[in-house]
C-alpha positions as CSV (number, residue, x, y, z in Angstrom):
1,M,-52.6,-2.0,63.1
2,R,-54.2,-5.5,63.3
3,R,-57.6,-3.9,63.8
4,A,-57.1,-1.7,60.7
5,L,-56.2,-4.7,58.6
6,A,-59.1,-6.6,59.9
7,C,-61.4,-3.7,59.0
8,L,-60.0,-3.7,55.5
9,A,-60.6,-7.4,55.2
10,F,-64.2,-6.8,56.3
11,L,-64.6,-4.2,53.5
12,L,-63.5,-6.7,50.9
13,L,-65.9,-9.4,51.9
14,P,-68.9,-7.9,50.0
15,A,-66.7,-7.9,46.9
16,T,-66.7,-11.7,46.9
17,G,-70.5,-12.0,47.1
18,L,-72.7,-12.5,44.1
19,A,-75.3,-10.3,42.5
20,D,-77.5,-11.4,39.6
21,D,-77.3,-8.3,37.4
22,V,-73.8,-6.7,38.1
23,P,-70.7,-7.8,36.2
24,R,-67.6,-7.8,38.5
25,F,-63.9,-7.8,37.6
26,A,-60.9,-8.9,39.5
27,S,-57.3,-7.9,38.6
28,F,-54.1,-9.5,39.6
29,F,-50.8,-7.7,39.6
30,L,-47.2,-8.8,39.8
31,E,-44.5,-6.1,39.8
32,N,-40.9,-7.3,39.9
33,D,-37.5,-6.1,38.8
34,F,-36.8,-9.7,37.6
35,F,-38.6,-8.7,34.4
36,A,-35.9,-6.1,33.8
37,G,-33.0,-8.3,34.7
38,T,-32.2,-6.6,38.1
39,D,-32.6,-7.3,41.8
40,R,-32.6,-4.1,43.8
41,H,-34.6,-1.3,45.4
42,Y,-38.3,-1.7,44.5
43,T,-38.0,-5.5,44.0
44,N,-41.5,-7.0,44.3
45,G,-45.1,-6.0,44.4
46,L,-48.3,-8.1,44.6
47,Q,-51.9,-7.0,44.5
48,V,-55.3,-8.3,43.9
49,A,-58.2,-5.8,43.2
50,F,-61.9,-6.2,42.9
51,V,-64.4,-3.9,41.1
52,T,-67.5,-4.3,43.2
53,P,-70.8,-2.5,43.3
54,L,-71.0,0.4,45.8
55,D,-74.3,-0.7,47.1
56,S,-72.9,-4.0,48.2
57,L,-71.0,-2.2,51.0
58,P,-72.7,-1.5,54.3
59,Q,-74.5,1.9,54.4
60,G,-72.2,3.1,57.2
61,V,-69.1,2.4,55.0
62,R,-70.7,4.1,51.9
63,N,-71.1,7.3,54.0
64,L,-67.4,7.5,54.7
65,P,-64.7,9.0,52.4
66,P,-63.7,8.2,49.7
67,F,-66.9,6.1,49.1
68,D,-69.2,9.1,49.5
69,R,-67.4,10.8,46.6
70,S,-68.2,8.1,44.1
71,A,-70.4,9.1,41.1
72,E,-70.2,5.6,39.7
73,K,-72.1,2.5,40.7
74,D,-68.9,0.6,41.6
75,V,-65.6,1.0,43.5
76,V,-62.2,-0.7,43.5
77,L,-61.1,-2.5,46.6
78,A,-57.7,-4.1,46.8
79,F,-55.1,-5.8,49.0
80,G,-51.4,-5.7,48.3
81,Q,-47.8,-5.9,49.5
82,R,-44.6,-4.1,48.3
83,I,-41.0,-5.1,49.1
84,Y,-37.9,-2.8,49.0
85,T,-34.3,-3.8,49.4
86,P,-30.8,-2.3,48.9
87,A,-28.8,-3.2,45.8
88,N,-26.5,-5.5,47.7
89,T,-28.6,-8.1,49.7
90,Q,-25.6,-10.3,50.6
91,D,-24.4,-8.2,53.5
92,T,-25.8,-9.0,57.0
93,V,-25.2,-5.3,57.9
94,P,-26.7,-3.2,55.0
95,D,-24.8,-0.3,53.4
96,P,-26.1,2.9,55.2
97,R,-25.7,4.8,51.9
98,D,-28.2,2.5,50.1
99,R,-31.9,2.2,50.2
100,P,-33.2,0.5,53.5
101,Y,-35.0,-2.8,53.7
102,A,-38.8,-2.2,54.0
103,G,-42.1,-3.8,53.4
104,W,-45.6,-2.3,52.9
105,L,-48.8,-4.2,53.5
106,Y,-52.0,-2.3,52.6
107,G,-55.6,-2.2,51.7
108,L,-56.8,0.2,49.0
109,A,-60.2,1.8,48.1
110,D,-60.6,3.8,44.9
111,V,-63.6,5.7,43.6
112,Q,-63.9,7.5,40.3
113,V,-66.0,10.4,39.0
114,R,-66.4,10.6,35.3
115,N,-67.5,13.8,33.7
116,D,-67.7,14.8,30.0
117,E,-64.0,15.6,29.6
118,T,-62.3,14.5,32.8
119,L,-61.9,11.3,34.9
120,D,-61.2,11.9,38.6
121,H,-59.9,9.3,41.1
122,V,-59.9,9.5,44.9
123,T,-57.8,6.7,46.4
124,L,-57.3,5.8,50.1
125,T,-54.8,3.3,51.4
126,L,-54.5,2.0,55.0
127,G,-51.9,-0.5,56.2
128,V,-48.6,-0.9,57.9
129,V,-44.9,-0.5,57.1
130,G,-42.3,-2.6,58.9
131,P,-42.0,-6.2,60.1
132,A,-45.8,-6.5,60.4
133,A,-45.9,-6.1,56.6
134,L,-44.4,-9.6,56.3
135,A,-42.0,-8.6,53.5
136,R,-39.2,-10.7,55.0
137,Q,-41.4,-13.8,55.1
138,T,-42.6,-13.3,51.6
139,Q,-39.0,-13.0,50.3
140,D,-37.9,-16.0,52.3
141,V,-40.6,-18.1,50.7
142,F,-39.7,-17.0,47.2
143,H,-36.0,-17.7,47.8
144,H,-36.8,-21.1,49.2
145,V,-39.0,-22.0,46.2
146,T,-36.4,-20.8,43.7
147,G,-33.4,-22.3,45.6
148,T,-31.6,-19.0,45.9
149,R,-29.6,-17.6,48.8
150,R,-31.6,-16.2,51.8
151,V,-31.4,-12.5,52.4
152,D,-29.9,-11.7,55.8
153,G,-30.2,-7.9,56.1
154,W,-33.9,-7.8,57.2
155,N,-33.0,-7.2,60.8
156,A,-32.2,-3.6,59.8
157,Q,-35.6,-2.9,58.1
158,L,-37.8,0.0,58.9
159,R,-39.8,-0.3,62.2
160,N,-43.5,-0.9,62.4
161,E,-45.6,2.2,61.6
162,P,-49.2,2.7,60.5
163,A,-49.4,3.6,56.8
164,V,-52.0,6.0,55.4
165,T,-52.2,7.8,52.1
166,V,-54.9,9.8,50.4
167,A,-54.6,10.6,46.7
168,F,-56.5,12.6,44.1
169,E,-55.9,12.5,40.3
170,R,-57.6,14.2,37.4
171,A,-57.2,12.8,33.9
172,W,-58.2,14.1,30.5
173,P,-58.7,10.8,28.7
174,A,-58.6,12.0,25.0
175,V,-57.2,15.4,24.5
176,A,-56.2,14.2,21.0
177,S,-57.4,11.1,19.1
178,G,-57.5,9.8,15.6
179,R,-56.4,7.0,13.3
180,L,-53.0,5.7,12.1
181,G,-53.7,3.4,9.2
182,G,-56.0,0.8,10.6
183,L,-55.2,1.6,14.2
184,R,-56.9,4.0,16.6
185,H,-54.8,6.2,18.9
186,D,-55.3,8.7,21.6
187,L,-53.4,11.0,24.0
188,A,-54.3,11.4,27.7
189,V,-53.0,13.8,30.3
190,R,-53.2,13.5,34.0
191,S,-52.1,15.3,37.2
192,G,-52.5,14.6,40.9
193,A,-51.3,14.7,44.4
194,T,-50.8,12.1,47.2
195,L,-50.6,12.9,50.9
196,G,-49.6,10.6,53.7
197,N,-46.9,9.5,56.1
198,V,-45.8,6.8,53.5
199,I,-45.5,9.0,50.4
200,T,-46.3,12.7,49.7
201,Y,-45.9,14.0,46.2
202,A,-47.4,15.8,43.2
203,N,-47.3,14.4,39.7
204,V,-48.1,15.2,36.1
205,G,-48.0,12.7,33.2
206,T,-49.1,11.7,29.8
207,V,-50.0,8.5,28.0
208,W,-50.2,7.8,24.3
209,R,-52.0,4.6,23.1
210,A,-52.4,3.0,19.8
211,G,-54.3,-0.2,18.8
212,T,-57.3,-1.9,17.4
213,V,-59.5,-1.2,20.5
214,L,-59.0,1.4,23.2
215,P,-60.9,0.7,26.4
216,A,-62.0,3.5,28.7
217,D,-59.0,3.4,31.1
218,L,-55.5,4.9,31.3
219,P,-54.0,2.8,29.8
220,A,-53.8,-0.7,31.5
221,T,-53.1,0.5,35.0
222,Q,-51.7,3.5,36.7
223,I,-48.1,3.1,37.7
224,S,-46.4,5.6,40.1
225,L,-44.9,5.6,43.6
226,G,-48.2,4.4,45.0
227,P,-50.0,1.0,44.5
228,P,-51.5,0.2,41.1
229,R,-55.1,1.3,40.5
230,D,-56.8,-0.8,37.9
231,G,-59.8,0.6,36.1
232,F,-60.7,-2.3,33.7
233,R,-64.5,-2.7,33.5
234,G,-64.7,-4.5,30.2
235,A,-64.0,-3.5,26.5
236,P,-66.3,-3.0,23.6
237,A,-64.6,-5.6,21.4
238,N,-61.6,-8.0,21.3
239,G,-58.3,-6.6,20.2
240,W,-55.0,-5.1,21.4
241,Y,-53.2,-1.9,22.1
242,A,-49.8,-0.6,23.0
243,W,-48.7,2.6,24.9
244,G,-45.9,4.8,26.0
245,G,-46.0,7.2,28.8
246,A,-44.1,9.6,31.1
247,D,-44.7,10.8,34.6
248,A,-42.8,13.6,36.4
249,R,-43.2,14.3,40.1
250,A,-42.0,16.4,43.1
251,V,-41.6,14.3,46.2
252,A,-41.9,15.8,49.7
253,R,-42.0,12.5,51.6
254,N,-41.0,8.9,50.9
255,I,-40.8,6.7,54.0
256,F,-38.8,4.1,52.1
257,L,-36.0,6.6,51.6
258,D,-36.6,9.1,54.5
259,G,-37.0,6.4,57.2
260,N,-39.6,6.1,59.9
261,S,-41.6,9.2,60.8
262,F,-41.2,9.2,64.6
263,R,-38.0,7.3,65.3
264,D,-34.4,7.1,64.2
265,G,-33.4,4.4,61.8
266,P,-31.9,3.7,58.3
267,S,-32.5,6.4,55.7
268,V,-30.9,8.0,52.6
269,K,-31.0,11.5,51.2
270,R,-34.1,11.6,48.9
271,K,-34.1,13.5,45.6
272,V,-37.0,15.9,45.3
273,G,-37.5,15.5,41.6
274,G,-38.4,12.2,40.0
275,H,-39.8,10.6,36.8
276,D,-41.0,7.4,35.2
277,L,-40.9,6.3,31.6
278,Q,-43.0,3.3,30.6
279,V,-44.0,1.2,27.6
280,G,-46.5,-1.6,27.5
281,I,-48.8,-3.8,25.5
282,A,-52.2,-5.4,26.2
283,A,-54.3,-8.1,24.7
284,I,-58.0,-7.5,25.4
285,W,-61.3,-9.3,25.2
286,T,-64.7,-7.9,26.1
287,T,-64.4,-9.3,29.6
288,M,-60.6,-9.9,30.0
289,R,-57.3,-8.2,29.6
290,L,-53.6,-9.4,29.9
291,S,-51.0,-6.7,29.9
292,F,-47.3,-6.2,30.5
293,T,-45.6,-2.9,31.3
294,L,-41.9,-2.1,31.5
295,V,-41.0,0.9,33.7
296,Q,-37.8,2.9,34.1
297,R,-37.7,5.0,37.2
298,G,-35.2,7.8,37.6
299,R,-32.7,8.0,40.5
300,E,-34.6,8.5,43.7
301,F,-31.8,9.3,46.2
302,E,-28.3,10.7,46.4
303,G,-25.6,8.2,45.6
304,Q,-27.9,6.0,43.5
305,R,-25.8,4.8,40.6
306,S,-28.4,4.2,37.9
307,P,-32.1,4.4,37.3
308,D,-34.2,1.4,38.4
309,R,-36.3,-0.8,36.1
310,F,-39.1,-3.2,36.8
311,G,-42.0,-4.8,35.0
312,Q,-45.6,-5.3,35.7
313,L,-47.7,-8.3,34.6
314,A,-51.4,-7.8,35.1
315,L,-54.5,-10.0,34.4
316,S,-58.0,-8.7,34.6
317,L,-61.0,-11.1,34.3
318,P,-64.6,-11.4,35.5
319,Y,-65.5,-13.4,38.6
320,Q,-69.1,-12.9,37.7
321,T,-70.7,-12.0,34.4
322,R,-74.2,-10.9,33.5
């Protein structure tokens, strides 16, 4: 696992180098249920992503999937961490009927293929689930800084396990578009599938956007069971837009509910069907975007009393311009 994470760090090194003629964008994500006034289940996510030229990667890496699928001149490389807890974090011995403690530390690579009417994404994540993901340490630091009570149930978290997912998504960016007064609007449809020991599911969804400027992404970032995948590569003008979306899925595997793959441990009975509802707004400039999304996620396991809610704050900006 340490070697895998070291390899992912090596892949990200070219993203921080400079080139004279290629604009590059970085995106920073904070996902937290604090934005929705709760503290349970999917409780925190952090990610930093870089859009970097494909030719800045070593040739041997460019020949590997998913990089060899890219029809664009750049790819997205990212590092992130996700933290999951039960609803009651005050008990030293967690409720076996509630979601287990778990952390996920990962690196992500995403390539896109844009055709006349579709936009395809191939996404690979490599990382680790368990104590090596450092979720307990991250939460301890947060609680120390905010002066809140330390969570004591992390001794019962999922055990260490390598974490691998491969995802494919096809989107139809503008199946309908037009104007509403002085605003532009469009409707996008997407479908996809993710395979891996962390999560395995199929999904379909739609996003409707309206605003003064609509960049060529869907819409600010993709939000689902997997990590966010930002596609911001600049906008044609300054402006804003808002959106609403829905995503439905059938889930065959979720390690954060089903428990570790090859050993006994905490788990709950996962629901097969699931859905997300989301609304958001973004302020955009030609080389920058600030967005906020509020997500309501349907019940994911038997005995869950109510849907979960969390928010995502995202900032995209250039770390090199032309």
